[in-house]
N, C-alpha and C positions, 0 to 999 in steps of 0.2 A: 619515903617519896610523898611530895606535895599531892594534896588532891586533884590539882589543876592536870599533872603529868598522868596521874593513875588515870583520868577520864580518856584521856588522847590515846591511852593505849587500849584500854580496852573498846574505844568506838573502831581502831584500828584493825582488831580481831575481827570485831561484828561484819566490818565492811569485806572483810575476806571471805567470811563465811556466808555471808549474802550473795557475794558473787558466784559462789561455785551452785550450779543450777543443772536438773538434768534438761538434754535438749531432746526428749523424747518423752512421751508420755506413757508408754508400754514397757518401762525398766521393770528389772526384776532380779534380785540378788543371785538367783538361780545359775544365770547366764554369765555372772561376772567373771568367774574364772575360766570361762572355755573361750570367750570371745573377745578378740580386742578391741573392736569398732562398738560393743556394748561396754567396754570400761570407758571408752572416750566418751561417748553419748550421755553415759549415765552416773556423770561424776559422783554426785550427792548419794545414789543408792547404792553403789558398788565403793563409796567410803575413799574415793580416791581423791577428795579437794585437797588442792595444795594448803599445807601449813602455813601458820602466819608467822611471818618474819620473826625471829628470837627479838625482842628487845632488852637493850641493856642501860636503865636509867642511869644518871650522873652518880656520883659515889657523895655522901652527904656526911659530914664532921659533925658529930655530938660536943656541944661545949657545955660544961667547961672541961671536961675530959679529955684526955689526948687519944683513947680507942677511937678506930675507924671501921665504922660496919657498913658492907656494902649488900644492898639488894638486888637478885636480878631474877629476871623474867625467865621461868622455863619452858622451854618448846615441846609441844605435846608431839608426839609421833604416834600414826595407825599403826599398830602391831599387825605383822602379817598374819592371816588366819592359819597358814599350816608352819609346819617344823621346815627344815631346810631337807633338801633331797638326801635321799642317801646315796653312797657311792655308787657308780654304775655296777651293772654285774660284769660286762665285757670290757676290755680295753679297745674294742675295734670291731669292727663288722656289725654292731648292731647290737645293744644291749637294753636292759630294763631297770630303769630306778623308780621309788616312790617318796611320797612325803605324806604324814597323816596331820589333820585338822588338829588344830587346838580346840579339846572342847573335854567337857569333865569324867568322860568314860572312855575305855577303850574298845569298848565293843564296836567290831566292826559295821554292825547295824547301825548305831548312832554317830559312828567316825570313819566312814570307809576310807580306805586309801587313796590317794590319786596316782595314777601309774603315766608311766612317760617314757619316752625313746631315749635312748642315750647312744654317744659315740657311734654314729651312723656312718663314719667314714670305712673307707676300706682297710683293711690290714695290708701291711707289707708283702709283697709279692714274694712268692717262694716257688722255687722250681721244682718239678717231679718227675724222678729218674725211674729206669726201669719200665716195668709193664704198671707203675702207678700213673693215675691222672691225675688232673685237679677235680676235686669236687664241682658238681654241677653250681653255676651260680658263683664261684668264690676264686679267689686267686691264690689262696693261702694257707690251702688244704687240699691233702692227696688222699687217695684211696684207689683200690684195686678191686677188679670185677671178680667176684667168687664163680667161676666158671661150673663150680659143681651145682649150682642152682640153674634152674631154666627160668626161674621166675624173676622179675623185677631187673632185666637187662635191657639196656639203651641200644639200638644199633648205630645212634649217632650221639656225640655228645659236642654241640652247638648250640649256640646262643640264636572274651572280653570281661570275662573277667574285669573287676572295677582295676583300673591303673595297672593292668596287665599288657602284655605283648601278645602278637601271633606266634603259635608254636611253630615250631621247624616241623616240616614233613617227617611221617614216622616219629617224630620225639617220644610220645607216650603210648607205647605200641599195646598197651591193655585198657585203653579209654572205649567207654561205651556211650552211645546216645540215645535216651529213652524216648519214644515219641509215642505221642497217643490220637488215635483216630476218631474223630468225631464229626458228626455231620459232612463228609466226603474231604475235611481238612486234616490235616497232618501236623500238630503243634509240638515244638521241640520240648520236653516236659522237665527233663533231668538230665543227670551224667550217672556212670556207672563204672565201676572197674571189673574187669576180666580177672576172675580168682582161679579158673579151672574152665577146661571146656567147653563145659557146659553151665556154668555156674557164673552169675554176677555179683556181685555184693553193691548196694545201695542205699538209700533213705527210705524208711516205711512210709512216710509222708507223700511220697512220691505216687502213690496208689489210694491211702485211705488214711485218716489220722485216728484211727482205732484197731486193734486186733479181730472186729468182727467185719474184715473186707468181704467182698463176693469176688472170689477167685475167678468164677467162671467170669464178670465182665471184665474183670483184667485181662482174662486171655483174649477176649473178643476187641478190646479197645487198644491195647498196647501193642507196640513194636520196638523192638531192640535195634539200634543202627550201630554194629560192631563197627568203629569207625579206620580200625587197624593204625591208629596214632592221631592220624587227621583227615583227609579226604577220600583215601580209599575207602568203601563202604560195602557191607554186604547187610539186608536187612533179614532178622530173624525173628520168628514169632516167638510168643511165651508158652512156655506149657504148665509151671507152676510159681508160685510166690511163697515164699515162707517167710512168716514173724515170729520173733522171740516172745517167751512167755511174758505177758505183764505191757506188751505194747500199748503205749497210748500217747501219742505225740504232745510235747515232745519226750516223754520218757521213752526209752529203751527205741531210739528212732533209726533200724536196721533194718534190713531186710536180704534176703537171698533168691535170686531171681534164676528159675531154671528154664533153661533156652529148650528150644523144639529139635535143635539139631546142634551137635557139637561144631565148636570154632576149631579148623584147622590150623595148627600154632605154624610161624613161618618164621623170616628172619624181621618181619615186619608185623607181626601178631603173635604176642605173648603175654602171659600172666603177669601181674603183681605179684608180689610175694605178700604173704599175711605177717603179723609181727613176730610170730614166733616168743613170745614173751616179751618182747624189745618194748620198753617204754622210751618215748622221745623226752629229753631232759628240756627244762625250760631254757628258753632263747635259741633253740636248735631251729637251722633255718630249714623250710620245707616247702612245696608247692603245691599248689590249687592249679585244677585245668578244669575247663569247662567252656559250652557254649552259651553261658547265661549272657543277660545285658551287659552293657558295658558303660552304661550310665544310670546313675540312680534314677527311679523314677520311669524309666522306659518299659516297655513292655514286647520289645522287639528282640530276639536273640541273636548273637552275635553267627553270619555266617562259616566262622573259622573257627577251629578251636584256639583259646585262649590261654595263657597260664601268667601265673604271677608268682613271685615269692615274698612269703610271709613269716615269721615267728611265731615259735609255740610259746604261750604267756603262761604265768602265775594263773591259776584258777581263780584267784581272786580279782583279777582284773575284768574278768566278766562277771563274776559276782556283785562288784562294786558297779558296773553298770547296767546290770538287768534285775538286779534285787527288786527293786520297787517296779517291774514291768509287769504286764499281765502273765507272762512263763515264767517269773521270779522263783514261784514256790518249786519250780521243778527242777531248778537247779542241783545238778547230781557230781560229785568232782568226778567219782568212778566212773559214771557213764558219759560223759562228756569232757572234751579238751578245748580251752581256749585259745585261739591263735587269729594274729593278724598284726596291723603296724598300727601303734596307740597314736600316732601322727596324722594316720588317715592316709586315704588315696588308693591304697590296695586291699580288695575285698573281694570274695564272692557274692553274688549279688541273683536276682531272680533266674531261675533256670540251670542253676548251677548246685542245686541241690542234689544231695548224692553221688555227686563227685568226689574224687578223693582228696584228702589232705596225703600227700605222697612225701615219703620222706628217704633218704638214701640211710642205709645201715651204718652205725659207729665203726663194724668192724671192715665194710667192704663200701664199695660204689652200688651195689644191687638196692634196688627201690622196693619198699614196702609202703602197704597202707596204714597208716599211723589214725587217718581219722576220717569222716563221711561228713561232709555239709548237710547240717541241719536247720540253725538258724540264725537271724543277727537282727540288724536292726533295718527298718525301711529305707533309710537313707543311705543306702550300702555306702562304705569307705568313708563314714564320717571319724571323727578325731575321736578317741578314748571308745570308741565301740567295735572291739574286736568280736567276730563273728565266732558261734559254737559249733563244736562239731563231735559227733558221736567217737567214743573211745572204742578203737576197733579191739585193742588187746583184751577187753572186758567182756568182750562175746567173741573169744576166738574158741572156748572152748565148743559154744553152741554152733558156731560156723562149722567145725570139724565134724559135729554130728552128721553134717549133710554133704560135707566135701571133702574128697580126700585130695589135699594141696600137694604139689609138687615137691615139696621142700621138707625137711625133718630137721629134729633137732631145736635148741632154743637160743636165744642172743641176748644180750645186756649189752648195757652202755657201761665203761669203767666211769 
């Protein structure tokens, strides 16, 4: 290649790179992988500059030999910082996949996986025969109510939580609203789950952040609104609150509230089941319910009970999202569950704490408390920031030391 042609090629490449600039001053590579507008406005920082065109100089022939030599300029392509996505865990109905950054170490602390939703389209419609009915919120799975258990039964099967919808009257007959009386004002503080006539399961941080809570203060300041599913209500005072050994929020974030009087069971007031050893597998769909805010940043609770469908996720998805946060050192796979929608838009939020992550059993339509809303991002519903729930099955022996449940035996998912 002659010198003049080579200089022209180099000049063309330099012009391409020089024309690639960031359109904003506060560009950071940290946000390039999460937000499309950052990729667009921060081309140079995110490494999205267009590659220079491939240049093919003319073929030259050396004399006096008859051998022909061709010289080609190679196009340089910016390699993706990630490996390709793994196959989706489910063919339909919402699954999970991940990819790993290309880095020298396979240590998850330095090379965390990036998780994402996949195959979120509905599965094919399936009819349910006999006494079977469709699982709540699906059109492709059938189940049967276990009438031997009085717990976890809904009287109706019909269709704010961030991204949720208003629950149908009497839809969740075990829901309890926890309110706090202070300075002649009553504030909705948390949710809870009726698990026995005089016992409500909730989060420990609804009352205090360590095991040294003053129970006398709780008795005077807190009251339970047993909501009977949605709007029918009965106010009941607090007799006592039990915390597990080693409670120090967010570790062991669970509490049992003893009511002053029994709740009378009826068609519209029933307890939820305890797990009885059942572990919810990854990608199983469950529901969160509560009276919390319906917009991130809002301080106003919802006037009506809200519900939202989310998925159980690999715990590593929460570890990746929160390992560098203030509470990252408290993350514990046995004590906690990870659940949400990785694309964002549906989530628990302020005021939903203590409410249930409620799931239908693998073997029946009956509902059990799989998790308790514990903690999550301040910008509720943000992508790739699922919430963390207390893993109830890990505390079942402690619960049963105080509460005699309505069901016996054990369950598991095949």
